[in-house]
C-alpha positions as CSV (number, residue, x, y, z in Angstrom):
1,X,-0.3,0.1,-0.1
2,X,1.6,3.4,-0.8
3,X,2.8,5.4,1.9
4,X,0.0,8.2,1.3
5,X,-3.1,5.2,1.6
6,X,-4.2,4.4,4.5
7,X,-6.7,1.9,6.1
8,X,-9.7,3.1,7.9
9,X,-8.5,2.1,11.7
10,X,-4.6,2.8,11.4
11,X,-3.8,4.7,14.1
12,X,-0.9,7.4,14.1
13,X,2.2,6.7,15.3
14,X,2.2,7.4,19.0
15,X,-1.3,7.0,19.4
16,X,-2.2,3.8,20.5
17,X,-0.2,4.3,23.7
18,X,-2.0,7.2,25.0
19,X,-5.7,5.8,23.8
20,X,-5.2,3.0,26.1
21,X,-4.2,5.0,29.1
22,X,-7.0,7.2,28.1
23,X,-9.8,4.0,27.9
24,X,-8.4,3.4,31.0
25,X,-9.7,6.7,33.0
26,X,-12.7,5.0,33.8
27,X,-11.8,2.7,35.3
28,X,-9.9,-1.2,35.4
29,X,-10.0,-3.2,31.7
30,X,-9.2,-6.4,30.5
31,X,-6.4,-6.0,26.7
32,X,-9.8,-7.0,25.1
33,X,-12.0,-4.4,26.8
34,X,-9.9,-2.0,26.0
35,X,-9.6,-2.5,22.3
36,X,-13.3,-2.2,22.4
37,X,-14.0,0.6,24.1
38,X,-11.5,2.3,21.5
39,X,-13.4,0.4,18.5
40,X,-17.0,1.2,20.3
41,X,-15.8,4.8,21.4
42,X,-14.7,5.5,17.5
43,X,-17.3,4.8,16.2
44,X,-16.1,2.2,14.3
45,X,-13.1,4.4,12.9
46,X,-10.1,2.9,15.2
47,X,-9.7,-1.0,15.7
48,X,-6.8,-2.1,17.8
49,X,-5.0,-5.6,16.9
50,X,-4.6,-7.8,19.5
51,X,-0.4,-7.8,17.7
52,X,-0.6,-4.3,18.7
53,X,-2.6,-4.2,21.9
54,X,-0.8,-6.5,24.5
55,X,2.7,-5.5,23.3
56,X,2.0,-1.8,23.9
57,X,0.1,-2.7,27.2
58,X,3.0,-4.9,28.9
59,X,5.6,-1.8,27.3
60,X,2.7,1.2,29.8
61,X,3.3,-2.0,32.5
62,X,7.0,-2.1,32.6
63,X,7.1,2.2,32.5
64,X,5.0,2.2,35.9
65,X,2.3,3.6,34.2
66,X,-0.1,1.3,34.2
67,X,-0.5,-1.6,37.2
68,X,-2.0,-5.1,36.5
69,X,-3.9,-8.1,38.3
70,X,-5.2,-11.6,37.1
71,X,-9.0,-11.2,37.8
72,X,-12.2,-13.3,35.9
73,X,-13.9,-11.6,32.2
74,X,-17.6,-10.9,32.6
75,X,-17.6,-14.6,30.6
76,X,-15.8,-16.6,33.3
77,X,-12.5,-16.7,31.6
78,X,-8.9,-15.6,33.6
79,X,-8.3,-12.5,32.2
80,X,-5.7,-9.3,32.9
81,X,-7.0,-6.8,34.1
82,X,-4.9,-2.8,33.7
83,X,-5.6,0.2,36.2
84,X,-3.8,3.2,35.6
85,X,-1.4,4.2,37.8
86,X,-1.1,8.4,39.2
87,X,2.5,8.4,37.0
88,X,0.0,6.7,34.3
89,X,-2.4,9.5,34.8
90,X,0.2,12.2,34.7
91,X,1.5,11.0,31.7
92,X,-1.7,11.1,29.7
93,X,-2.6,14.4,30.8
94,X,1.1,15.6,29.1
95,X,-0.1,13.2,26.3
96,X,-3.3,15.3,25.7
97,X,-1.4,18.7,26.5
98,X,0.9,17.9,23.3
99,X,-2.2,15.7,21.2
100,X,-4.2,19.2,21.4
101,X,-1.0,21.2,20.1
102,X,-0.2,19.4,17.8
103,X,-3.6,18.7,16.1
104,X,-4.3,22.7,16.2
105,X,-0.9,23.4,14.6
106,X,-2.5,20.7,11.8
107,X,-5.2,22.2,11.3
108,X,-3.8,25.7,11.1
109,X,-1.9,24.5,8.1
110,X,-4.9,22.3,6.4
111,X,-6.8,25.5,6.7
112,X,-4.3,27.9,4.7
113,X,-5.1,27.7,1.0
């Protein structure tokens, strides 16, 4: 696929971590629920594949932005539940501010003729 074309649902580089953290602001969730939340909240525009989600969750946990514990899912299956740490909330706040500055700058550029 040429560089200028993207499939519906592709994420810009660096956004997955922010979306995961934002999904967890309302409480802990297991991986499938996080991916489902991102997809539903974006009205099916964004989809997170397992091959990207679980390495990201592991990376965020290693960085201390998430904490995890094992529990049972809604269908009584063993699942790892993730929640934001205080460090994760602080990081999310900084990333959201950075994202806002970037998107505002891109909008300014795109609106020029």
